[in-house]
C-alpha positions as CSV (number, residue, x, y, z in Angstrom):
1,M,3.6,2.9,24.4
2,I,3.9,3.4,20.6
3,S,7.7,3.5,19.9
4,R,9.3,6.7,18.6
5,T,9.8,5.2,15.2
6,N,6.3,4.3,14.2
7,T,3.9,7.0,15.5
8,L,3.3,8.3,11.9
9,T,2.4,4.8,10.8
10,Y,0.0,4.5,13.7
11,L,-1.7,7.9,12.9
12,T,-2.0,7.2,9.1
13,K,-3.1,3.6,9.2
14,N,-6.5,2.8,7.7
15,T,-9.1,1.9,10.4
16,R,-12.7,0.9,10.2
17,E,-13.7,3.9,12.4
18,A,-12.5,7.4,12.9
19,R,-10.4,8.0,16.0
20,H,-10.5,10.5,18.8
21,A,-7.6,12.4,20.5
22,I,-7.6,14.6,23.5
23,L,-5.7,17.9,23.4
24,I,-4.2,18.9,26.7
25,D,-3.1,22.5,27.2
26,P,-0.4,22.7,30.0
27,A,-1.3,26.3,30.7
28,N,-4.9,25.4,31.7
29,Q,-4.3,22.5,34.1
30,T,-1.7,21.1,36.5
31,P,0.3,18.0,35.3
32,D,-1.6,15.8,37.8
33,V,-5.0,16.9,36.6
34,A,-3.9,16.5,33.0
35,A,-2.8,13.0,33.6
36,K,-6.1,12.1,35.2
37,R,-8.0,13.5,32.3
38,C,-5.8,11.6,29.8
39,L,-6.4,8.3,31.7
40,A,-10.1,8.9,31.6
41,A,-9.9,9.7,27.9
42,V,-7.9,6.6,27.1
43,N,-10.3,4.4,29.1
44,A,-13.1,6.0,27.1
45,G,-11.5,5.0,23.8
46,S,-9.3,7.9,22.8
47,S,-6.4,6.9,20.6
48,M,-3.9,9.7,21.0
49,I,-2.9,12.5,23.4
50,L,-1.8,15.9,22.1
51,V,0.0,18.2,24.5
52,G,0.4,21.9,23.7
53,G,-1.7,24.6,21.9
54,S,-1.6,27.7,24.1
55,S,0.5,30.8,23.7
56,N,1.2,30.5,27.5
57,T,3.0,27.1,27.2
58,D,6.7,26.8,27.7
59,M,9.4,24.1,28.0
60,I,8.8,23.7,31.8
61,N,5.0,23.2,31.9
62,V,5.0,21.1,28.7
63,E,7.7,18.7,29.9
64,E,6.1,18.3,33.4
65,T,2.8,17.6,31.8
66,V,4.2,15.1,29.3
67,L,6.0,13.2,32.0
68,A,3.0,13.1,34.3
69,I,0.8,11.7,31.5
70,K,3.3,9.1,30.4
71,E,4.0,8.0,34.0
72,T,0.3,7.5,34.7
73,L,-0.4,5.5,31.5
74,E,2.7,3.4,32.0
75,L,1.8,2.5,35.5
76,V,-1.7,1.4,34.5
77,T,-0.2,-0.6,31.6
78,W,2.3,-2.3,33.9
79,A,-0.4,-3.2,36.3
80,K,-2.5,-4.8,33.6
81,T,0.6,-6.7,32.3
82,Q,1.1,-8.1,35.8
83,D,-2.5,-9.4,35.7
84,S,-1.8,-10.9,32.2
85,I,-4.2,-8.5,30.7
86,S,-3.3,-7.0,27.3
87,D,-4.9,-3.7,26.9
88,E,-3.8,-2.1,23.6
89,S,-6.1,0.9,24.2
90,L,-3.5,2.1,26.7
91,R,-0.6,1.9,24.3
92,I,-1.1,5.2,22.6
93,P,1.3,8.0,21.7
94,V,1.8,11.3,23.6
95,V,2.4,13.8,20.8
96,L,3.5,17.4,21.1
97,F,1.2,20.0,19.4
98,P,3.4,23.0,20.0
99,Q,2.6,26.7,19.5
100,G,6.2,27.3,18.7
101,A,9.8,26.3,19.2
102,A,9.8,27.5,22.8
103,A,7.4,24.8,24.0
104,L,9.0,21.4,23.3
105,S,9.8,18.3,25.4
106,S,12.2,15.5,24.6
107,E,10.0,13.1,26.6
108,A,7.2,13.0,24.1
109,D,6.8,10.2,21.6
110,A,6.4,12.5,18.6
111,I,5.7,16.0,17.5
112,T,3.4,17.5,14.9
113,F,6.0,19.2,12.7
114,M,3.6,21.5,11.0
115,M,3.4,24.4,8.6
116,L,0.6,26.9,9.2
117,M,-0.1,27.0,5.5
118,N,-2.5,29.9,5.4
119,S,-0.4,32.2,7.6
120,T,0.7,35.5,6.2
121,S,3.8,35.5,8.4
122,P,7.0,33.7,7.6
123,Q,7.3,33.0,11.3
124,Y,4.6,30.3,11.2
125,L,5.4,29.2,7.6
126,I,9.0,28.3,8.3
127,E,10.9,30.2,11.0
128,E,9.5,28.5,14.1
129,Q,10.2,25.1,12.4
130,V,13.8,26.1,11.7
131,A,14.2,27.2,15.3
132,G,12.9,23.9,16.6
133,A,14.3,21.4,14.2
134,P,17.8,21.0,15.8
135,H,16.2,20.3,19.2
136,I,13.8,17.7,17.7
137,K,16.6,15.9,15.9
138,K,18.9,15.8,19.0
139,S,16.1,14.5,21.2
140,G,15.0,11.8,18.8
141,I,11.3,12.8,18.8
142,E,9.6,11.5,15.7
143,P,8.5,14.5,13.5
144,L,5.0,14.1,12.0
145,P,4.9,16.1,8.7
146,M,1.6,18.0,8.7
147,G,-0.1,20.9,6.9
148,Y,-2.1,23.1,9.3
149,L,-5.0,25.2,8.1
150,V,-7.0,27.6,10.2
151,C,-10.6,27.9,9.1
152,S,-13.2,30.5,10.1
153,P,-13.9,31.5,12.8
154,G,-10.2,30.9,13.7
155,G,-10.1,32.1,17.2
156,K,-6.9,32.9,19.0
157,V,-4.8,30.6,16.8
158,G,-5.9,32.4,13.7
159,E,-5.1,35.8,15.3
160,V,-1.7,34.8,16.7
161,G,-0.8,32.8,13.5
162,Q,-1.8,35.7,11.3
163,A,-3.9,33.4,9.2
164,A,-5.9,34.3,6.1
165,L,-8.9,32.3,7.4
166,I,-10.5,29.8,5.1
167,Q,-14.2,30.6,4.8
168,P,-17.0,28.0,4.8
169,S,-17.6,28.6,1.1
170,E,-14.0,28.2,0.0
171,G,-14.0,24.6,-0.8
172,E,-11.7,24.9,-3.9
173,R,-9.2,26.8,-1.8
174,V,-9.0,24.1,0.9
175,A,-8.7,21.5,-1.8
176,A,-5.8,23.4,-3.3
177,Y,-4.1,23.5,0.0
178,A,-4.6,19.8,0.5
179,I,-3.0,19.0,-2.9
180,T,-0.1,21.3,-2.0
181,A,0.4,19.6,1.3
182,E,0.5,16.3,-0.5
183,F,3.0,17.6,-3.0
184,Y,5.2,18.9,-0.2
185,G,5.3,15.3,1.2
186,F,3.1,16.0,4.2
187,K,1.2,12.9,5.5
188,L,-1.3,14.7,7.7
189,I,-3.5,17.8,7.3
190,Y,-5.2,19.5,10.2
191,L,-8.3,21.6,9.7
192,E,-8.7,23.9,12.7
193,A,-11.6,26.1,13.6
194,G,-9.9,27.5,16.7
195,S,-9.9,26.5,20.4
196,G,-13.4,27.0,21.8
197,A,-14.7,28.1,18.4
198,E,-18.4,28.9,18.2
199,K,-18.7,26.8,15.1
200,P,-16.7,23.8,13.9
201,V,-15.0,23.4,10.5
202,E,-17.6,23.4,7.8
203,P,-18.1,19.7,6.7
204,K,-18.0,20.7,3.0
205,L,-14.4,21.9,3.5
206,I,-13.5,18.5,5.0
207,G,-15.1,16.8,2.1
208,K,-13.2,18.9,-0.4
209,A,-9.9,18.0,1.3
210,R,-10.9,14.4,1.3
211,E,-11.7,14.4,-2.5
212,A,-8.5,16.3,-3.3
213,S,-5.9,14.2,-1.5
214,N,-5.0,10.9,0.2
215,L,-3.8,12.7,3.4
216,T,-4.9,11.6,6.9
217,I,-7.4,14.4,7.9
218,I,-7.5,15.7,11.4
219,V,-10.3,18.1,12.5
220,G,-10.5,20.1,15.6
221,G,-12.1,23.2,17.1
222,G,-15.7,23.8,18.1
223,I,-16.6,20.1,18.4
224,R,-18.4,19.7,21.6
225,D,-20.5,16.6,21.1
226,G,-20.6,13.3,19.2
227,A,-23.3,14.4,16.8
228,T,-21.1,17.3,15.5
229,A,-18.1,15.0,15.4
230,K,-20.1,12.5,13.4
231,K,-20.8,15.1,10.7
232,A,-17.0,15.7,10.4
233,V,-16.4,12.0,10.2
234,Q,-19.0,11.5,7.5
235,A,-17.4,14.3,5.5
236,G,-14.1,12.5,5.6
237,A,-12.2,13.2,8.9
238,D,-10.0,10.4,10.1
239,W,-9.3,12.0,13.5
240,I,-11.4,14.2,15.8
241,I,-9.6,16.4,18.3
242,T,-11.3,17.8,21.4
243,G,-9.6,20.0,24.0
244,N,-12.0,22.4,25.8
245,L,-14.5,19.6,26.4
246,A,-12.2,17.8,28.8
247,E,-11.5,20.9,30.7
248,E,-15.2,21.2,31.6
249,Y,-14.9,18.1,33.9
250,D,-12.9,17.9,37.1
251,D,-14.5,14.5,37.8
252,A,-12.5,11.9,35.9
253,D,-15.3,9.3,36.0
254,K,-17.8,11.8,34.5
255,L,-15.3,12.8,31.8
256,Q,-14.8,9.1,30.9
257,E,-18.6,8.7,30.7
258,V,-19.0,11.8,28.4
259,L,-16.1,10.8,26.1
260,T,-17.3,7.2,25.9
261,H,-20.7,8.4,24.6
262,F,-18.9,11.0,22.4
263,I,-16.7,8.5,20.6
264,T,-19.5,5.9,20.2
265,E,-21.8,8.6,18.7
266,M,-19.3,10.0,16.3
267,N,-18.9,6.6,14.6
268,E,-22.6,5.5,14.6
269,I,-23.7,4.4,11.2
């Protein structure tokens, strides 16, 4: 696995193609099912696993899910090592994507230490971060400094996070947020349309964030196929996140097939 001291380097390195990550919500699947879906995603070419996202997650289901995923990937990596096969595609980080300080796990490789920048509530601007910081430091999880922006339609995350949603026409606003994130010292910026959103983040917003900053741009929400992902990549996205897509498939082989096509299509020239 990627060590706990270089996950940020791994996420921000320049690559020829955009990369894909699968988002696992522990509240929506058992640890065993989550692990099988992650293995399918990794075999398809996914480069990171995010764990978290739901308001129904807690310390118990997050930790159980993280452990199951890591154990599954480590067993496969070990088996390939015994066969003298080096498979770097399996050496990927398991990263927490928490809804708050009450859904952490010391077993993860890293955590998105994020500010919901367009929240109108101090809880998501700073208070959850303050509550979780001591646990993160004690556990040794690598914090990944990230600005988080919720764009229209926003979904549940926009509602819970009390976000002043960024509208599709507000390119200059998203650019200003990206500049601010860079000035704060963040290395990542996540443009989120909301889990299961009817529409993804407007590509022009991604383009404005790209023009305004040198941040690594992560885009998620409402992306259900490779063609939609390709538009985000062409606009400037470095990472594409999908969550609900994986939950549609109980058959791991079918999921692997779908994600393989998705990742190939999103990087087609």
